C-alpha positions as a Markdown table, in Angstrom:
| # | Residue | x | y | z |
|---|---|---|---|---|
| 1 | Met | -16.2 | 4.1 | 9.9 |
| 2 | Glu | -12.5 | 3.9 | 10.4 |
| 3 | Glu | -10.1 | 4.0 | 7.5 |
| 4 | Gln | -8.8 | 0.7 | 6.3 |
| 5 | Leu | -5.0 | 0.6 | 5.9 |
| 6 | Asp | -2.9 | -1.4 | 3.3 |
| 7 | Pro | -1.1 | -4.4 | 4.5 |
| 8 | Leu | 2.4 | -2.5 | 4.6 |
| 9 | Ala | 0.9 | 0.1 | 6.8 |
| 10 | Glu | -0.7 | -2.5 | 9.1 |
| 11 | Gln | 2.8 | -4.2 | 9.3 |
| 12 | Ile | 4.4 | -1.0 | 10.2 |
| 13 | Ile | 1.9 | -0.2 | 12.7 |
| 14 | Ser | 2.4 | -3.7 | 14.5 |
| 15 | Leu | 6.0 | -3.0 | 14.7 |
| 16 | Leu | 5.4 | 0.5 | 16.3 |
| 17 | Val | 3.8 | -1.0 | 19.5 |
| 18 | Phe | 7.3 | -0.3 | 20.9 |
| 19 | Glu | 9.7 | 2.4 | 19.9 |
| 20 | Glu | 11.3 | 1.4 | 16.5 |
| 21 | Thr | 14.0 | 3.0 | 14.4 |
| 22 | Phe | 13.6 | 3.2 | 10.7 |
| 23 | Glu | 16.6 | 0.9 | 10.2 |
| 24 | Gln | 14.9 | -1.6 | 12.6 |
| 25 | Met | 11.6 | -1.4 | 10.5 |
| 26 | Val | 13.5 | -2.0 | 7.3 |
| 27 | Ser | 15.3 | -5.0 | 8.7 |
| 28 | Glu | 12.1 | -6.6 | 10.1 |
| 29 | Leu | 10.2 | -5.9 | 6.6 |
| 30 | Pro | 12.8 | -7.3 | 4.2 |
| 31 | Gln | 9.9 | -7.9 | 1.5 |
| 32 | Tyr | 9.7 | -4.2 | 1.0 |
| 33 | Ser | 12.1 | -1.7 | -0.2 |
| 34 | Gln | 13.3 | 1.0 | 2.3 |
| 35 | Tyr | 11.7 | 3.6 | 0.0 |
| 36 | Ala | 8.1 | 1.9 | 0.2 |
| 37 | Ile | 8.6 | 1.8 | 4.0 |
| 38 | Ala | 9.6 | 5.4 | 4.1 |
| 39 | Asp | 6.7 | 6.5 | 2.1 |
| 40 | Glu | 4.3 | 4.5 | 4.0 |
| 41 | Leu | 5.8 | 5.7 | 7.4 |
| 42 | Lys | 5.4 | 9.3 | 6.3 |
| 43 | Asn | 1.8 | 8.6 | 5.3 |
| 44 | Leu | 1.1 | 7.1 | 8.8 |
| 45 | Ile | 2.6 | 10.2 | 10.4 |
| 46 | Val | 0.4 | 12.6 | 8.3 |
| 47 | Lys | -2.7 | 10.5 | 9.1 |
| 48 | Asp | -1.8 | 10.5 | 12.9 |
| 49 | Phe | -1.3 | 6.8 | 13.2 |
| 50 | Ala | 2.4 | 7.2 | 14.1 |
| 51 | Arg | 4.6 | 9.9 | 15.1 |
| 52 | Pro | 8.4 | 10.6 | 15.4 |
| 53 | Tyr | 9.5 | 9.8 | 18.9 |
| 54 | Arg | 13.2 | 10.4 | 19.6 |
| 55 | Asp | 15.9 | 12.2 | 17.7 |
| 56 | Ile | 18.7 | 9.4 | 17.8 |
| 57 | Glu | 21.5 | 11.6 | 17.1 |
| 58 | Asn | 20.9 | 14.1 | 20.1 |
| 59 | Asp | 19.0 | 11.7 | 22.2 |
| 60 | Thr | 16.1 | 14.1 | 22.7 |
| 61 | Thr | 12.4 | 13.6 | 22.3 |
| 62 | Ser | 11.4 | 14.6 | 18.8 |
| 63 | Gly | 7.7 | 15.9 | 19.4 |
| 64 | Ile | 6.1 | 16.5 | 16.2 |
| 65 | Leu | 9.0 | 17.9 | 14.2 |
| 66 | Tyr | 11.2 | 15.9 | 12.2 |
| 67 | Asp | 13.3 | 15.9 | 8.8 |
| 68 | Ser | 11.4 | 13.5 | 6.6 |
| 69 | Asp | 14.6 | 13.2 | 4.4 |
| 70 | His | 16.5 | 11.7 | 7.3 |
| 71 | Leu | 14.3 | 9.1 | 8.8 |
| 72 | Lys | 17.4 | 7.1 | 9.9 |
| 73 | Ala | 18.0 | 9.8 | 12.6 |
| 74 | Tyr | 14.7 | 9.1 | 14.5 |
| 75 | Ser | 12.8 | 6.5 | 16.4 |
| 76 | Phe | 9.1 | 6.2 | 15.9 |
| 77 | Thr | 6.1 | 4.9 | 17.8 |
| 78 | Leu | 2.2 | 4.7 | 17.6 |
| 79 | Thr | -0.2 | 7.7 | 18.5 |
| 80 | Ala | -3.4 | 7.1 | 20.3 |
| 81 | Arg | -5.2 | 6.7 | 17.0 |
| 82 | Gly | -2.6 | 4.2 | 15.9 |
| 83 | Ile | -3.2 | 2.2 | 19.0 |
| 84 | Thr | -7.0 | 2.2 | 18.6 |
| 85 | Tyr | -6.5 | 0.9 | 15.0 |
| 86 | Leu | -4.4 | -1.7 | 16.1 |
| 87 | Glu | -6.9 | -2.8 | 18.8 |
| 88 | Asn | -9.7 | -2.8 | 16.3 |
| 89 | Asn | -8.3 | -4.3 | 13.2 |
| 90 | Leu | -5.3 | -6.5 | 13.9 |
| 91 | Lys | -6.6 | -8.9 | 16.5 |
| 92 | Val | -5.2 | -12.3 | 16.5 |
| 93 | Lys | -6.7 | -14.4 | 13.9 |
């Protein structure tokens, strides 16, 4: 059985279908603080639902390494596990 994520995590996953910066996520989720979004994004990375995609400052692919204290310096996207979760759990209601 697949893990069920909380509403904020599901909203973040929905945004990460396309590459998103941390600042874009914060602006699209105004009902949450940037700290709550940062914590949930880090959890999604640890659980392999999302990953850092690009180092914005250097315009290079980030790979798996990123500085969790400087989320504004990166863009993020879904992993295969995140896409599968999205397909299975966030269907149009």
